[in-house]
Structures are given as C-alpha cells and as structure tokens.
N, C-alpha and C positions, 0 to 999 in steps of 0.2 A: 389321344386327342391332338389334333393339329391346330396350329394357329393360321388363320386365313385372313388376308386383307382383300377387301372388295373396293375397287375404285371405279366409280361411275358417276356421271353428272345427273343421272335420273334417280330421284329419291325412291320411286316405285321399284325400279330395277334393283337398287341396293337392298331394299327391304325384302324383296322376293328372294334374292340370292342368300341373304343372311338367314332367312327362315329355313331354306333348304339345307344350308350348311350346318346350322345349329341343330336342326332336327337329326342330322347325320352324326352328331356328337362332336362337332368341331367348335373351337373358340373363334369368334369372328369379329373383325373390326372393319369399319367402312369410312370412306372419304369421298367427298363430292368433287375434289379437284386433285390434280397430280401433286400440287404443292402440299396439300394436306396428306395425301397418300404417302409421299416421300417422308414426311415427318413421322407418320405412324410406322412406316417401314423400318426406319432407323430405331425408333423407340421400342416397338414390339417384336421385331425380328421374326416375321411370319415364315412359315414353312412353304406357303403357297400364296400367290397373288393372282386374283382374277380382276382384270382391268379392261374397261371399255377401250377399244382400240383408239378411238378418236375422242379426245377431250381437249377443249379449246386452249388450255393453258400450257401445253407442251407437245413436242414432237414425239409421236408414239414409239418410234424405233429408238430414239435416244433415251427415253425413260426405261425401256427394257434393258438397254446396255448399262444404265446407271444401277438398276437393281442387281444385275449379274456381276457388275464390278464390285459392289459392296458385299454380295453374298452369292458366289458362283453356284451354290447348291440350291438356291431358291427355285421353286417351280413356278412358272408363269403361264397363265391361260389368258388369251385375249378374247374379247367378245366383239362381234361385229355383225353387220348385215352381209348377206351373200354378195352384194354389189362391190364389196371392198376386198376382193380376193387378192389383188396385187399387193395391197398393203399388208394383208394377213401373211403372205409369203415372206415379205420383208421382215415382219415381226418375228417369224419363226427363225429366219436366218440370223436375227439379232439375239436370239436366245429364248424366245417363248417355246414352251414344249407342246402346246396344243391351243385349240381355239374352239369357241362355241358360237354358233350362228344364231342371231336373234331373229325371231323368238325361239326360245329353247324349251325343252321339256325337263322336268325335275329329274327324271332318270338319266338324261344326258349329263347333267351337271354332276350328279352323284357318282356316276360311273367314271367320268373324266377325273374328278378329284381323287377318288379311291385309287385309280390306276396310277396316277402321278405320284401320290403319296406312298404307294407301295414300292416304287422304284427308288 
C-alpha cells in the first residue's frame, strides 16, 4: 500500500481522485492549498504526490522543487488542462515524473500511479 497525497483546490477533484486511489488499495491524504499540502507532505511522507499544476498560493515549479529537495525519491504527477503544455514541460524538468490531463479517466490515473510506484 502506497501513501499518496492529492493537492487540488477543487473539492470534487480531490474526492474523485481519493476514491480512485483508495479503491486501488492506497492510503490517501488531501489538501486544498499548497500550504496545507506541504504540511501533510512533511508529516505523512507520501510515496507519491498528485498535484494540480496551478493553485493560487504557490509557484508550481518551485513547489515541485521543494518536494524533491526534501525527498528526492518522491514521485510527482501534475494535473492540468491541455492548454497548459508549456507549464507541464517546466514541471517535468523541475522533477515531476508524469502528468494527467483534465478531465481524466479512472484507468489513466490507476495505470500512471501503478507504473510510477513500480519504479
């Protein structure tokens, strides 16, 4: 069982992701802001973080760098719309391992998470 942190300002998105992840046998925590997410990250030390690329309270690339600085082995998946491709590439260069395009399908989330946790 992996520990996964979901950070997104949409309560519906967090709920949906948590249901998918828990159904797949993972332990899941969620936060509505990057500040809350960082606190949970340091407390729970998750194996994987799924983060909305743009949340109003922090620079998306700097947050990824902060996660990787504290735990270089943590896997990071960013979620975004297809219109934010340039920022997705910056996030990957900063240390994110993959991305999910909103709206996504359950299978996409499950396969992405399983693949990253297996490596």
